[in-house]
N, C-alpha and C positions, 0 to 999 in steps of 0.2 A: 411147122409154120404154115404150110399150105392149108392144112385142115382148119386152122384158126381163121385164116383169111377167107376161106370158102364159107365157113359158118357165119362169119360176120356179114358176108355178102348176102346171105339169106334175108337179112333184116335191115339193110340200109338202102332200099330203093330211093330214088329222088322223091322228095316230098311233093305232094299234089295239093293244089288249092282246094280240090273237091273232097279230099280225104277228111274223114271225121274220126278215124281211129287214133288212139293215143298210145304212144310208145315211150317206155321208160328205161333208164339205165342207171345202175349204181356202179360207180367206179371207186375202188379203194386202193390206195398205195401205202404200204407199210415198209419203211426202211430204217427208221431211227429207233432201232431196238436197244433196250437198256441192258440186257443180260446175255445176249448172243450177238454174233457178228452182224453189223449193219449192212445195208445195201444202198447203193448210190443212186439208182435211177427210179425206184417205184413211185415217188411223189411226182416226178416229171412224167412218167408213163401214164399214171392215172389222170393227171391234168390234161395231157395232150390227147389221150383217147377220149376223155370226156368232151373236150372241145369238138373233136371230129364227130362224135355221136350227136352232139347238140346241133351241129350244122346239118346233120342228116335227118333231123326232125325228132330226136329223142329229148324227153325231159330228164335232165341229168341231175343225180344226187352225188355229191363228192364226200369221200372220207379219206383223210390223210393222217398217217401215224396214229392209228386208233389202238387204245388199250382194250382189254377184254370187254369191259362194261360198255364202252363206246361202240365197239364192233357189233356186239349183239343188239344194242339199241338201234343203230342205223339200219341193220338188216330188218329188224321187226317193223320199224317205221316205214321203210321202203316197201316192205311187203304189203302194208296197209295202203300206202299211197298208190301203188301200182295195181291195185285190185281190178281196176277197170281197163287195164292196158291190153292191147291186142298183141303186143310183143314186149319182152323184157330181156335186157342184157345185164349180166353181172360180170364186171371185169375186176380181177384181183391181181395186183402186183405185190410181191413180198415173199416171205418165207413160207414154205409148205412142206409137209412130210407125211409119210404113211406109217401106221403102226397097227398091228393086229387087224389088218384088212380094213382099216379106216383111214381116210384122208383128212388131214387137219390143215387149216389156215391159221397163221400164227400172229396174234396180237403183239404189239410192241413191248408189252410188259411181261411176256411169257418168260419163265425161267428155264423150263425143260430140264429139271434136275432129277425127277423121279417118274417112273412109269405110272405110279398111282395118281399123280397130279395131271397127267396129260389131258385126259378127257375133260376135266373141269376147267383147265386153264387155256384151252385152245378152241377153235371153231370147227366143229364137225361139218364137213362139206355136205353130208347127206341132209343135215338139218337146214342148211341154206337152200338146197334144191327143193326140199319139202315145202319151205315157206314161199318160194317164188313160183313154182310151177302151178299152172291152172289148166283145166281142160279147155281145149279149143284155141289155145294161143301158143306161140313159139317162145321158148325160154332158152337163151344162150348163156352158158357159163364159160367165161374165158379165163384161164388160169395161167398167169405168167409167174408161176410159183415153184419152179423146179431149178432155180439157179444153183443151189447146192442144198444138201440136207443139214439143217441146223441141229438135228437130233444127235446127241453124243453116241458114239459107237456102242457103249455099254447098255444103252437103252433100246437099240434097234432090235428087230426080230432076227436079222442076220447081218453079217459083215458087209454084204453087197447091196444092202437096201439103200436106195438113194432117193429118186424123185417120187412123185405121186403115182398111185396105181390107177388102172383103168376103172371107169365108173359105169355101172349099169343104171340106166335111167328109164323113166316112163316115156310115153308118147309125147312127141313135140318138144323134148328137152335135148339140147345139144351141148355137150361138154367138150371143150377144146383145151389142149395143153401146149405149153411152150416147147415141148419136146416129147419123145415117145414115153409111154408109161414106164416108170421105173428108172428113167434116165434123168440126167441134169442138163441144164442149158446155161450158157454164159450170161453174165450180167451186162456185158457190153462195155465199151470204153467211151461212149459218147453220152449224149443227153438221155437216150432211151435204150432199153434192152433190145436185142435183136427181134424178139417176138413183137414187142410194141412197135418197133420201127416198121416191120413188115405189115402190120395192121394199118398203120398210118399211111403207108405207101399205097395200099390197095382197098381200104375199107369202103371207099365211095366209087370204085371203078364199076361201071355198068357191066352187067352180063355175067358176074361171077357166079350167081346162083343158076 
């Protein structure tokens, strides 16, 4: 949680009337899954984090309960929209998993029935990072996506495989997780997940960076 809060703090200084830089955020919350267990808080998490980022001066794009086509479309449109941004945040709440050294974000229409269909039916995190990073600007990827692994045991690389794996990125790209790589985090019992609640508590606190 602390890593996510600190990374968020890098990008949310108080807005200045003299500032001309533009900052963008894409927030996605997927919880209403059709073929795998649903999640209760992602829509709330994305909405609340988006509001907090908007108050901090970001131009926010929202996506709630996106299927595969909608998910790719919003990422591509956001990539074009944010081209002139000095900083970009991508916050994702929903299911995620790792397979064969690749992290995937899960659209609401994913079935997760065969290993052969995984790459085509889910969002490869590396592709998201590639679309959003730009030389000379900060890109923060916040993944509230380790609540549990939706991948059936027979499809996993090993029986202990759970949350997302650590990500190697280029310069000025910061990736934060809801928990340690390979571990799972709780979905929470209130309106927000523990990770989202921690961000909401601290995202505009001065001096975190």
